[in-house]
C-alpha positions as CSV (number, residue, x, y, z in Angstrom):
1,X,-7.4,13.3,-8.8
2,X,-5.7,10.3,-7.0
3,X,-5.9,10.2,-3.2
4,X,-2.3,9.0,-2.6
5,X,-2.9,8.6,1.1
6,X,-5.1,5.6,0.3
7,X,-2.6,3.8,-1.9
8,X,-0.8,0.9,-0.3
9,X,1.8,-1.7,-1.3
10,X,0.1,-5.0,-1.8
11,X,3.0,-7.2,-3.1
12,X,6.8,-6.9,-3.1
13,X,9.2,-8.8,-5.2
14,X,13.0,-8.5,-5.2
15,X,14.9,-9.5,-8.3
16,X,18.7,-9.0,-8.6
17,X,19.2,-5.3,-7.8
18,X,15.6,-4.1,-8.1
19,X,12.7,-3.9,-5.7
20,X,9.3,-4.1,-7.3
21,X,6.2,-2.9,-5.4
22,X,2.7,-3.6,-6.7
23,X,0.3,-0.8,-5.5
24,X,-3.3,-1.2,-4.6
25,X,-4.3,1.0,-7.5
26,X,-2.8,-1.4,-10.0
27,X,0.5,0.3,-10.7
28,X,3.9,-1.2,-10.1
29,X,7.0,0.8,-9.0
30,X,10.5,-0.5,-9.6
31,X,13.3,1.1,-7.7
32,X,17.0,0.3,-7.2
33,X,17.5,-2.1,-4.3
34,X,20.5,0.1,-3.3
35,X,17.9,2.7,-2.0
36,X,17.3,0.2,0.9
37,X,20.8,-0.7,2.1
38,X,19.6,-3.3,4.6
39,X,17.8,-5.2,1.9
40,X,20.6,-4.7,-0.6
41,X,23.2,-6.1,1.8
42,X,21.0,-9.0,3.0
43,X,21.4,-12.5,1.6
44,X,18.6,-13.9,-0.5
45,X,17.4,-16.2,2.4
46,X,17.4,-13.1,4.8
47,X,15.3,-11.1,2.3
48,X,12.7,-13.8,2.0
49,X,12.7,-14.7,5.7
50,X,11.8,-11.2,7.1
51,X,8.4,-9.6,6.6
52,X,8.7,-6.1,5.0
53,X,7.0,-3.1,6.6
54,X,4.8,-1.5,4.0
55,X,4.4,2.3,3.8
56,X,1.5,4.1,2.3
57,X,2.5,5.6,-1.0
58,X,2.2,9.1,0.6
59,X,4.8,8.1,3.2
60,X,7.1,6.7,0.6
61,X,6.9,9.9,-1.4
62,X,7.6,12.0,1.6
63,X,10.7,10.0,2.5
64,X,12.0,10.6,-1.0
65,X,11.1,14.3,-0.9
66,X,9.0,13.9,-4.0
């Protein structure tokens, strides 16, 4: 069984309309950038200029009610 409370985002990449998150357990999640309206509406320079706040995978799942 995977302890999802220990999984963290280790790298984030934004391409076109997709947000890619590499997880500490080796998996990569790709989600529509539209799920994060601030990032979706931001210009490319704004996206790369601001550090992203990373959530644990458990927090991410809870926010999505998964």
